[in-house]
C-alpha positions as CSV (number, residue, x, y, z in Angstrom):
1,X,83.8,121.4,39.6
2,X,87.3,121.2,38.0
3,X,88.9,118.9,35.5
4,X,90.8,115.7,35.7
5,X,93.2,114.2,33.2
6,X,93.3,110.5,32.5
7,X,96.4,109.0,30.9
8,X,96.7,105.6,29.4
9,X,100.2,104.1,29.3
10,X,100.6,102.3,26.0
11,X,104.3,101.4,26.5
12,X,104.4,97.5,26.8
13,X,107.7,97.8,28.6
14,X,106.5,100.4,31.1
15,X,107.3,99.6,34.7
16,X,104.3,101.6,36.0
17,X,101.9,99.8,33.6
18,X,102.9,96.4,34.9
19,X,102.7,97.3,38.6
20,X,106.4,97.3,39.3
21,X,106.1,100.5,41.4
22,X,103.2,99.2,43.6
23,X,103.3,95.4,43.6
24,X,106.1,94.3,45.9
25,X,105.6,90.7,45.0
26,X,107.3,91.5,41.7
27,X,110.5,92.6,43.5
28,X,113.1,89.9,43.6
29,X,114.0,89.2,47.2
30,X,117.4,88.2,48.6
31,X,117.3,84.7,50.1
32,X,120.2,83.2,52.0
33,X,120.7,79.4,52.0
34,X,120.9,77.5,55.2
35,X,124.5,76.5,54.4
36,X,125.6,80.1,53.9
37,X,123.8,81.2,57.1
38,X,125.6,78.4,59.1
39,X,129.0,79.7,57.9
40,X,128.3,83.2,59.2
41,X,129.6,84.4,62.6
42,X,127.8,86.8,64.9
43,X,124.4,85.5,64.1
44,X,121.8,84.2,66.6
45,X,122.4,80.7,65.4
46,X,126.2,81.1,65.8
47,X,125.7,82.5,69.4
48,X,123.4,79.6,70.2
49,X,126.0,77.0,69.1
50,X,128.7,78.6,71.3
51,X,126.3,78.5,74.3
52,X,125.4,74.9,73.5
53,X,129.2,74.1,73.6
54,X,129.4,75.5,77.1
55,X,126.1,73.9,78.3
56,X,124.7,70.9,76.5
57,X,121.3,71.6,78.0
58,X,121.2,75.1,76.4
59,X,118.4,75.9,74.0
60,X,117.3,79.3,72.6
61,X,113.7,78.6,73.9
62,X,115.1,78.0,77.4
63,X,117.2,81.1,77.2
64,X,114.2,83.2,76.2
65,X,112.1,81.8,79.0
66,X,114.8,82.3,81.6
67,X,115.4,85.9,80.4
68,X,111.7,86.6,80.6
69,X,111.5,85.2,84.2
70,X,114.5,87.3,85.3
71,X,112.9,90.5,83.9
72,X,109.7,89.6,85.8
73,X,111.7,89.1,89.0
74,X,113.4,92.4,88.6
75,X,110.1,94.1,88.0
76,X,108.8,92.6,91.3
77,X,111.9,93.9,93.0
78,X,111.4,97.3,91.6
79,X,107.8,97.4,92.9
80,X,108.9,96.2,96.3
81,X,107.0,92.9,96.0
82,X,108.2,89.5,97.0
83,X,110.5,87.9,94.4
84,X,109.0,84.9,92.4
85,X,109.8,81.4,93.5
86,X,113.4,80.5,92.4
87,X,114.9,83.9,92.9
88,X,116.7,85.6,95.7
89,X,119.1,88.5,96.5
90,X,122.8,88.0,96.3
91,X,125.3,89.6,98.7
92,X,125.3,92.9,96.7
93,X,121.5,93.1,96.7
94,X,121.1,92.1,93.1
95,X,118.3,89.7,92.0
96,X,119.7,86.3,91.1
97,X,118.4,82.8,90.6
98,X,118.4,80.4,93.5
99,X,121.1,77.7,93.2
100,X,119.7,74.5,94.6
101,X,122.7,72.6,96.0
102,X,120.6,70.2,98.1
103,X,120.1,66.8,96.5
104,X,117.6,64.1,97.2
105,X,118.3,60.4,97.7
106,X,118.6,59.8,93.9
107,X,121.2,62.5,93.6
108,X,118.9,64.8,91.6
109,X,118.3,68.4,92.6
110,X,115.3,69.0,94.7
111,X,112.3,70.5,93.0
112,X,111.2,74.1,93.9
113,X,108.2,72.6,95.8
114,X,110.6,70.7,98.1
115,X,112.5,73.8,99.1
116,X,110.9,75.3,102.2
117,X,110.3,79.0,102.0
118,X,110.5,81.2,105.1
119,X,107.2,83.1,105.3
120,X,107.5,86.5,107.0
121,X,105.6,86.7,110.2
122,X,104.5,89.4,112.6
123,X,108.1,90.2,113.5
124,X,108.6,91.4,110.0
125,X,106.1,94.2,110.4
126,X,106.9,95.2,114.0
127,X,106.5,98.9,114.5
128,X,104.6,99.4,111.3
129,X,101.1,100.8,112.1
130,X,98.2,101.8,110.0
131,X,98.1,105.5,109.4
132,X,101.8,106.0,109.7
133,X,103.8,107.9,107.0
134,X,106.4,105.7,105.4
135,X,109.1,105.3,102.7
136,X,109.3,102.2,100.6
137,X,112.4,100.8,98.9
138,X,113.5,100.5,96.2
139,X,113.0,103.9,94.8
140,X,112.3,105.9,98.0
141,X,108.6,105.9,97.3
142,X,106.6,107.7,100.0
143,X,103.1,107.2,101.2
144,X,100.8,106.1,104.1
145,X,100.4,102.7,105.6
146,X,96.9,101.5,105.0
147,X,97.1,97.8,106.0
148,X,99.3,95.5,108.0
149,X,98.7,91.8,108.2
150,X,98.5,88.4,106.6
151,X,97.7,88.3,102.8
152,X,97.5,84.7,101.8
153,X,96.7,85.4,98.1
154,X,100.1,86.9,97.3
155,X,103.2,84.8,96.9
156,X,103.8,82.5,99.8
157,X,101.5,84.5,102.1
158,X,102.6,85.8,105.4
159,X,102.6,89.4,106.6
160,X,102.4,92.3,104.1
161,X,102.2,96.0,104.4
162,X,99.6,97.8,102.3
163,X,100.7,101.3,101.2
164,X,98.8,104.1,99.6
165,X,101.6,106.0,97.7
166,X,101.6,109.7,97.2
167,X,102.2,109.2,93.5
168,X,101.1,106.5,91.0
169,X,104.1,104.3,91.6
170,X,102.2,101.2,92.8
171,X,100.8,98.3,91.0
172,X,97.5,97.8,92.9
173,X,94.4,99.5,94.2
174,X,94.2,97.7,97.6
175,X,92.7,94.5,96.2
176,X,94.3,91.2,95.3
177,X,93.7,88.5,92.7
178,X,90.3,87.1,93.2
179,X,88.8,90.5,94.1
180,X,89.4,90.5,97.9
181,X,90.0,94.0,99.0
182,X,92.3,94.9,102.0
183,X,92.3,98.7,101.6
184,X,91.1,101.5,99.3
185,X,93.4,103.2,96.8
186,X,93.2,104.6,93.3
187,X,94.5,102.3,90.6
188,X,98.3,102.6,90.5
189,X,98.5,104.3,93.9
190,X,98.4,101.1,96.0
191,X,100.9,98.4,96.7
192,X,101.7,95.4,98.9
193,X,105.3,95.3,100.2
194,X,107.2,93.3,102.7
195,X,107.9,94.9,106.0
196,X,111.7,94.8,105.4
197,X,111.2,97.3,102.6
198,X,109.2,99.8,104.7
199,X,110.5,102.5,106.9
200,X,108.0,104.4,109.0
201,X,108.7,107.9,110.3
202,X,108.6,111.6,109.3
203,X,108.3,111.3,105.5
204,X,106.2,114.2,104.3
205,X,104.8,114.2,100.8
206,X,107.5,115.3,98.3
207,X,107.3,118.6,96.6
208,X,106.7,118.2,92.8
209,X,110.0,120.0,92.2
210,X,112.0,117.6,94.5
211,X,114.3,115.1,92.8
212,X,112.8,111.7,93.0
213,X,115.2,109.0,94.2
214,X,115.0,106.1,91.8
215,X,117.4,103.5,90.5
216,X,117.2,104.2,86.8
217,X,119.7,101.5,85.8
218,X,117.1,98.8,86.0
219,X,113.9,100.9,85.6
220,X,111.1,98.6,84.2
């Protein structure tokens, strides 16, 4: 029921009739020439040129890749996992890239594969026992030790501590890539951490109203 009104626009100069209000293709767009863009300061291209002047090997693609790798390394640090190859901690505890000062016979820097990594052994998990309450850094995350031993599928292998967290602050469920399971945990409640990041002791589960100790500056 009801009525409808149909109007026909007979004005040949009407904007609505010719689609100017709906068809964005009819809108003239501003286009900047390459020459004009080159003259501008504060642009991405201008910044790239300045970086290129400082380092002739600099490229925007390389910068984007290295930035992504650094963010991934900081994420690993936040989760208490081993840093990716090519990263380490500086004297202040911040994540930084490894500077390879060693050179080979040809004078070129050694490749990552030639740098021997120190794999944590049993001494790194001494005193950490399955069933013990623990606190994991960074973030003061609490939970229970569910596994202690060698996990060859993660990083460079060596000894790891499997933790079931009280809250969903982990990245695993007790299994590793390939499907091998080392302990049982709900998704997001499990994690594999190095022994140096684990402190066992009287760490009861936090009350929901307690302030959670976390470094928000680099929260990922």
